[in-house]
One Martini backbone bead per residue (centre of mass of N, CA, C, O) as a GRO file, in nm:
protein
  202
    1UNK     BB    1   6.898  11.237  12.262
    2UNK     BB    2   6.971  11.127  12.566
    3UNK     BB    3   7.051  10.824  12.695
    4UNK     BB    4   6.977  10.623  12.944
    5UNK     BB    5   7.139  10.433  13.138
    6UNK     BB    6   7.176  10.119  13.251
    7UNK     BB    7   7.187  10.032  13.576
    8UNK     BB    8   7.229   9.712  13.536
    9UNK     BB    9   7.483   9.762  13.412
   10UNK     BB   10   7.827   9.699  13.467
   11UNK     BB   11   7.925   9.966  13.293
   12UNK     BB   12   7.755  10.127  13.502
   13UNK     BB   13   7.804  10.427  13.692
   14UNK     BB   14   7.771  10.585  14.007
   15UNK     BB   15   7.817  10.951  14.086
   16UNK     BB   16   7.660  11.070  14.338
   17UNK     BB   17   7.889  11.075  14.571
   18UNK     BB   18   8.041  11.336  14.444
   19UNK     BB   19   7.838  11.591  14.421
   20UNK     BB   20   7.980  11.796  14.226
   21UNK     BB   21   8.268  11.805  14.360
   22UNK     BB   22   8.548  11.942  14.315
   23UNK     BB   23   8.784  11.668  14.392
   24UNK     BB   24   8.610  11.434  14.411
   25UNK     BB   25   8.655  11.084  14.497
   26UNK     BB   26   8.650  10.734  14.348
   27UNK     BB   27   8.697  10.411  14.373
   28UNK     BB   28   8.709  10.135  14.117
   29UNK     BB   29   8.637   9.778  14.146
   30UNK     BB   30   8.577   9.566  13.863
   31UNK     BB   31   8.398   9.297  13.705
   32UNK     BB   32   8.327   9.241  13.354
   33UNK     BB   33   8.126   9.079  13.146
   34UNK     BB   34   8.145   8.943  12.832
   35UNK     BB   35   7.915   8.936  12.546
   36UNK     BB   36   8.103   9.078  12.333
   37UNK     BB   37   8.345   9.100  12.138
   38UNK     BB   38   8.684   9.235  12.183
   39UNK     BB   39   8.797   9.326  11.861
   40UNK     BB   40   8.914   9.096  11.634
   41UNK     BB   41   8.919   8.820  11.439
   42UNK     BB   42   9.221   8.733  11.538
   43UNK     BB   43   9.165   8.922  11.815
   44UNK     BB   44   8.991   8.860  12.126
   45UNK     BB   45   8.763   8.914  12.365
   46UNK     BB   46   8.566   8.681  12.486
   47UNK     BB   47   8.292   8.546  12.560
   48UNK     BB   48   8.300   8.513  12.929
   49UNK     BB   49   8.488   8.711  12.990
   50UNK     BB   50   8.692   8.941  13.182
   51UNK     BB   51   8.691   9.277  13.289
   52UNK     BB   52   8.927   9.467  13.457
   53UNK     BB   53   8.858   9.733  13.679
   54UNK     BB   54   9.079  10.024  13.760
   55UNK     BB   55   8.943  10.307  13.912
   56UNK     BB   56   8.879  10.676  13.888
   57UNK     BB   57   8.654  10.909  14.024
   58UNK     BB   58   8.629  11.258  13.913
   59UNK     BB   59   8.547  11.571  14.002
   60UNK     BB   60   8.478  11.829  13.785
   61UNK     BB   61   8.361  12.112  13.645
   62UNK     BB   62   8.249  11.950  13.365
   63UNK     BB   63   8.265  11.659  13.533
   64UNK     BB   64   8.369  11.320  13.485
   65UNK     BB   65   8.671  11.158  13.560
   66UNK     BB   66   8.800  10.872  13.398
   67UNK     BB   67   9.054  10.660  13.551
   68UNK     BB   68   9.288  10.389  13.434
   69UNK     BB   69   9.239  10.026  13.419
   70UNK     BB   70   9.222   9.764  13.166
   71UNK     BB   71   9.171   9.405  13.185
   72UNK     BB   72   9.264   9.121  12.975
   73UNK     BB   73   9.202   8.823  12.754
   74UNK     BB   74   9.314   8.736  12.448
   75UNK     BB   75   9.203   8.547  12.159
   76UNK     BB   76   9.400   8.370  11.900
   77UNK     BB   77   9.638   8.415  11.636
   78UNK     BB   78   9.926   8.359  11.509
   79UNK     BB   79  10.096   8.540  11.262
   80UNK     BB   80  10.289   8.281  11.175
   81UNK     BB   81  10.148   7.977  11.277
   82UNK     BB   82   9.830   7.991  11.364
   83UNK     BB   83   9.817   7.953  11.644
   84UNK     BB   84   9.703   7.947  11.945
   85UNK     BB   85   9.636   8.232  12.172
   86UNK     BB   86   9.726   8.432  12.467
   87UNK     BB   87   9.659   8.780  12.554
   88UNK     BB   88   9.747   9.034  12.732
   89UNK     BB   89   9.536   9.325  12.825
   90UNK     BB   90   9.621   9.680  12.844
   91UNK     BB   91   9.425   9.967  12.927
   92UNK     BB   92   9.395  10.312  12.910
   93UNK     BB   93   9.191  10.531  13.110
   94UNK     BB   94   9.060  10.854  12.974
   95UNK     BB   95   8.745  11.007  13.063
   96UNK     BB   96   8.506  11.254  12.989
   97UNK     BB   97   8.200  11.334  13.160
   98UNK     BB   98   7.948  11.546  13.103
   99UNK     BB   99   7.762  11.782  13.224
  100UNK     BB  100   7.473  11.911  13.222
  101UNK     BB  101   7.514  12.240  13.093
  102UNK     BB  102   7.790  12.247  13.012
  103UNK     BB  103   8.027  12.361  12.803
  104UNK     BB  104   8.097  12.082  12.686
  105UNK     BB  105   7.801  11.996  12.618
  106UNK     BB  106   7.748  12.252  12.426
  107UNK     BB  107   8.031  12.202  12.232
  108UNK     BB  108   7.963  11.892  12.199
  109UNK     BB  109   7.945  11.574  12.110
  110UNK     BB  110   7.866  11.256  12.215
  111UNK     BB  111   8.099  11.114  12.036
  112UNK     BB  112   8.326  11.285  12.181
  113UNK     BB  113   8.158  11.325  12.461
  114UNK     BB  114   8.043  11.219  12.728
  115UNK     BB  115   7.766  11.156  12.954
  116UNK     BB  116   7.586  11.269  13.232
  117UNK     BB  117   7.312  11.063  13.347
  118UNK     BB  118   7.165  11.063  13.625
  119UNK     BB  119   7.466  11.002  13.754
  120UNK     BB  120   7.555  10.840  13.492
  121UNK     BB  121   7.799  10.606  13.347
  122UNK     BB  122   7.912  10.468  13.029
  123UNK     BB  123   8.197  10.252  12.957
  124UNK     BB  124   8.188  10.053  12.720
  125UNK     BB  125   8.297  10.213  12.469
  126UNK     BB  126   8.563  10.304  12.591
  127UNK     BB  127   8.688  10.029  12.654
  128UNK     BB  128   8.671   9.908  12.382
  129UNK     BB  129   8.843  10.113  12.230
  130UNK     BB  130   9.102  10.077  12.400
  131UNK     BB  131   9.142   9.771  12.367
  132UNK     BB  132   9.181   9.767  12.061
  133UNK     BB  133   9.435   9.956  12.066
  134UNK     BB  134   9.602   9.744  12.256
  135UNK     BB  135   9.630   9.546  12.043
  136UNK     BB  136   9.817   9.361  11.862
  137UNK     BB  137   9.891   9.344  11.523
  138UNK     BB  138  10.119   9.088  11.572
  139UNK     BB  139  10.069   8.817  11.717
  140UNK     BB  140  10.258   8.595  11.935
  141UNK     BB  141  10.345   8.294  12.085
  142UNK     BB  142  10.647   8.391  12.030
  143UNK     BB  143  10.914   8.577  11.953
  144UNK     BB  144  11.064   8.299  11.794
  145UNK     BB  145  10.870   8.230  11.579
  146UNK     BB  146  10.909   8.047  11.272
  147UNK     BB  147  10.647   7.933  11.160
  148UNK     BB  148  10.602   7.823  10.834
  149UNK     BB  149  10.621   7.607  10.590
  150UNK     BB  150  10.645   7.687  10.249
  151UNK     BB  151  10.554   7.393  10.148
  152UNK     BB  152  10.350   7.241  10.384
  153UNK     BB  153  10.245   7.438  10.642
  154UNK     BB  154  10.393   7.366  10.884
  155UNK     BB  155  10.513   7.397  11.184
  156UNK     BB  156  10.842   7.439  11.259
  157UNK     BB  157  10.840   7.370  11.564
  158UNK     BB  158  10.732   7.053  11.492
  159UNK     BB  159  10.990   7.013  11.340
  160UNK     BB  160  11.265   6.919  11.225
  161UNK     BB  161  11.576   7.057  11.174
  162UNK     BB  162  11.597   6.877  10.878
  163UNK     BB  163  11.379   6.987  10.735
  164UNK     BB  164  11.259   6.901  10.394
  165UNK     BB  165  11.245   6.951  10.033
  166UNK     BB  166  11.211   6.838   9.715
  167UNK     BB  167  11.321   7.020   9.438
  168UNK     BB  168  11.179   7.039   9.125
  169UNK     BB  169  11.198   7.082   8.796
  170UNK     BB  170  10.928   7.185   8.608
  171UNK     BB  171  11.046   7.120   8.315
  172UNK     BB  172  11.026   6.783   8.381
  173UNK     BB  173  10.725   6.696   8.427
  174UNK     BB  174  10.629   6.585   8.151
  175UNK     BB  175  10.843   6.364   8.123
  176UNK     BB  176  10.806   6.224   8.399
  177UNK     BB  177  10.506   6.137   8.345
  178UNK     BB  178  10.574   5.966   8.088
  179UNK     BB  179  10.854   5.794   8.193
  180UNK     BB  180  10.947   5.843   8.463
  181UNK     BB  181  11.185   5.884   8.690
  182UNK     BB  182  11.384   5.639   8.617
  183UNK     BB  183  11.352   5.695   8.277
  184UNK     BB  184  11.444   5.967   8.271
  185UNK     BB  185  11.612   6.224   8.178
  186UNK     BB  186  11.901   6.381   8.180
  187UNK     BB  187  11.933   6.700   8.274
  188UNK     BB  188  12.242   6.715   8.145
  189UNK     BB  189  12.126   6.624   7.889
  190UNK     BB  190  11.954   6.498   7.618
  191UNK     BB  191  11.613   6.459   7.604
  192UNK     BB  192  11.631   6.299   7.305
  193UNK     BB  193  11.817   6.085   7.402
  194UNK     BB  194  11.936   5.773   7.419
  195UNK     BB  195  12.048   5.627   7.706
  196UNK     BB  196  12.184   5.362   7.540
  197UNK     BB  197  12.333   5.559   7.352
  198UNK     BB  198  12.646   5.577   7.182
  199UNK     BB  199  12.853   5.764   7.032
  200UNK     BB  200  13.050   5.763   6.779
  201UNK     BB  201  13.348   5.823   6.713
  202UNK     BB  202  13.512   6.035   6.478
   0.00000   0.00000   0.00000
């Protein structure tokens, strides 16, 4: 059974003025507040933000065709440096909502094609789906973000150009911890030799 959309929801539009006359159109421009995040864990339009809808409702033989643009700003993490970023998101909307009793309504499921119920159409799921698809898979704070230092994990953009780390041979760790760095064996010599002993010439 088809559920009647909540007329009070800002996602629900009234199509009554179209009069089911094929070819009749009506523009719709509205801002809808987001109550639940739209997106993924790493990047989403947050609650409290607005989705700007710039749409056209058009009556066609089988239902109401909704087309246009949805815009919002998503907040998340840079894929390279993990810093916070804001990304503008623009999604293209083109969805048919079938009239009751139409051939489309009789031959499709509601999860395939939306329905016009009491002259109302609910755009929330359509807009959510399209905005998620419009999100970048690997958002960047800037195109040339250098990422993180592989040794200390700090953002390379915040470090000096000559930033580096001393890389020690792990094979000497045991001897270094026992004798100390200053008294440790010469890596190029014999680790078992006395550093103060010189071999007598043959």
